[in-house]
TIMARLO-434862 format. One record per residue (C-alpha): residue number from 1; x, y, z. Coordinates in Angstrom, 2 decimals, always signed. Layout:
SITE   resi         X         Y         Z
SITE    NUM         X         Y         Z
...
***
This chain:
SITE   resi         X         Y         Z
SITE      1    -61.88    +84.79   +196.18
SITE      2    -60.76    +82.49   +198.64
SITE      3    -63.48    +79.95   +199.94
SITE      4    -63.21    +79.08   +203.75
SITE      5    -64.15    +75.32   +203.15
SITE      6    -62.84    +71.73   +204.40
SITE      7    -62.61    +70.08   +201.31
SITE      8    -61.26    +67.19   +202.99
SITE      9    -63.93    +66.38   +204.76
SITE     10    -66.90    +64.04   +204.68
SITE     11    -70.32    +64.87   +203.60
SITE     12    -72.34    +62.44   +205.74
SITE     13    -73.32    +60.34   +202.89
SITE     14    -72.93    +56.82   +202.47
SITE     15    -75.49    +54.11   +200.15
SITE     16    -75.98    +52.28   +203.37
SITE     17    -77.56    +55.11   +204.49
SITE     18    -79.79    +56.60   +201.72
SITE     19    -81.22    +52.02   +201.78
SITE     20    -82.09    +52.47   +206.55
SITE     21    -83.82    +55.69   +205.05
SITE     22    -85.36    +54.77   +202.87
SITE     23    -86.55    +50.74   +204.14
SITE     24    -87.43    +52.30   +207.50
SITE     25    -89.39    +55.37   +206.16
SITE     26    -91.51    +52.46   +203.88
SITE     27    -91.51    +50.55   +206.36
SITE     28    -93.59    +53.97   +208.04
SITE     29    -95.36    +53.79   +205.93
SITE     30    -97.08    +50.46   +205.33
SITE     31    -98.04    +50.74   +208.91
SITE     32    -99.46    +54.32   +208.89
SITE     33   -101.15    +52.28   +206.01
SITE     34   -102.16    +49.36   +207.91
SITE     35   -103.37    +51.35   +210.88
SITE     36   -105.77    +54.11   +208.16
SITE     37   -107.35    +50.67   +206.62
SITE     38   -107.61    +49.33   +209.96
SITE     39   -109.51    +52.10   +211.76
SITE     40   -112.06    +52.98   +208.49
SITE     41   -113.63    +49.17   +208.75
SITE     42   -114.22    +49.40   +212.75
SITE     43   -111.21    +46.39   +213.78
SITE     44   -109.20    +47.94   +216.20
SITE     45   -110.12    +47.49   +219.66
SITE     46   -110.37    +50.01   +221.70
SITE     47   -108.55    +51.25   +224.45
SITE     48   -110.85    +51.23   +227.14
SITE     49   -108.64    +50.38   +231.00
SITE     50   -111.17    +51.44   +233.02
SITE     51   -114.32    +50.27   +233.58
SITE     52   -116.96    +52.71   +235.15
SITE     53   -119.77    +51.30   +237.07
SITE     54   -122.95    +53.44   +238.52
SITE     55   -124.02    +52.35   +241.63
SITE     56   -126.64    +55.09   +242.73
SITE     57   -128.10    +57.98   +241.63
SITE     58   -129.57    +61.15   +243.11
SITE     59   -132.11    +63.94   +241.81
SITE     60   -131.86    +67.61   +243.12
SITE     61   -135.14    +69.44   +242.96
SITE     62   -134.31    +73.50   +243.49
SITE     63   -136.72    +75.34   +245.02
SITE     64   -135.49    +78.85   +242.85
SITE     65   -134.00    +78.99   +239.09
SITE     66   -131.21    +80.09   +239.02
SITE     67   -130.85    +79.96   +234.88
SITE     68   -132.79    +82.77   +233.28
SITE     69   -133.27    +82.94   +230.26
SITE     70   -133.58    +86.13   +227.95
SITE     71   -135.34    +85.06   +223.85
SITE     72   -134.89    +88.51   +221.27
SITE     73   -135.84    +89.21   +218.15
SITE     74   -133.20    +91.08   +216.09
SITE     75   -134.71    +89.87   +212.81
SITE     76   -137.52    +92.76   +212.86
SITE     77   -137.64    +95.94   +212.09
SITE     78   -138.29    +98.05   +214.67
SITE     79   -138.64   +101.96   +213.91
SITE     80   -137.36   +103.71   +217.62
SITE     81   -139.53   +107.03   +216.46
***
């Protein structure tokens, strides 16, 4: 049975490519660990870009209540008959 493969094609693998992958993976892991250590020690600066300031406030009084609460106890046994 003849297989339809090309034996002369390259495998797209090399020592340089593997070395680059290992170096980039190691740098990424080291960066993640550094960020994790800074985060656990609360040394990461916060990213606050805007500053909000309260200049005044207003209190509202409602003449009618618009929210109603109804509490029911479903834990007790009630015999309907």
